[in-house]
Structures are given as C-alpha cells and as structure tokens.
N, C-alpha and C positions, 0 to 999 in steps of 0.2 A: 497528407491533407485529409481532414475528416469530412465525410459526406454523408448526408441523409437523403435518400431518395423517397419522395412521396408519391403515392398513387392518388388518383382522383377519389375524393371523399375521405382521405386520411385526416385525422384530427391534428390540429396544431399543437395541442398539449402533448400528444403522443410523440410528435416529432421533436419537440423541445426536450422531453425526457430522454429520448434516444440519443440526441445530440450530447446532452450533459453526460450521459453514461459513457459514450465513446470518448469524450474529452477526458473524463476521469481515468478510464482504462489506458489511454494513450500516455498518461503522465505529463500532459501539457501544462497543467497547473503547477505541478511540482517543479518543472523546468523553469516556468516563469518566476516562481518564488525564489528559486535558486539564483537566477540571473538578475534579480531586482537590484542587488548591491554588489559591488566588487568585493571579493574576498581575497585577501593577501595570501600568497602561497603558504606562509607559516600558519595562518589561521585555518587554511584548508587542511593542512596536515593535522592540526590539532583536532578539528572536527572529525576527520576521518578516523583518527586514533580513538576518540571518544565513542564513535559509532561502533568500532570494532570491539571495544570493551563492553558496550551494551549488548551486542550480539553474543559475545562470549559468556556474559553473565546469564543471559536468557537461555543459552544452550545448556549451561551448567544446571540451571533450575529445572529445565525439562529432563535432563539426564537423572537428576536426583529424584524427580517425581515418578520416574518409571519403575522404581523399586516396588516390591510387593508390600502392600499395606493391608493389614488385617481388617476385615469387615468392609472395606471400601471396594466393592466390586462394581465394575461398570457393565451396564447391560448393553448387548450388541445392538447396533442400529439395524433397522429393518427397512 
C-alpha cells in the first residue's frame, strides 16, 4: 500500500508529486497495464522470448562499445 503522510502546512502539489513518484517506483502502473488483457500462455512465452532477445542484443551492444576507441576519451565524473 502506498502512503503519503502530510504535515500541517504541506502543499497539495508536493503530496501529489510524491504519490506519483511512489506509484511509478512501485511498478503499479506496469502491473495494471500487464493485467489489462488476458494473455494466452503461448503469447506470454513469445513475449518473454522477444524480451530476452532484446536484452541479449543490448548486452552485446554494450559489450562491443566497451572496446578501446581512439580519440574518444570519457572525462571522469566529479
């Protein structure tokens, strides 16, 4: 359950922003979208496989990008 406790004098806009942030972090909207329609088991497997392919491609891109590139030096964060 998501709760926002307000003190006397707190602004409503702040409370609404904090509530929205907590809802997004909790993943409630994603869960609602996922449960909006029934997904057959075969479709669920297909979606899961496609997501795994996307993750594998992204990991391969990241791994390929970690090689040494001439002239492209990243400055350290401070």
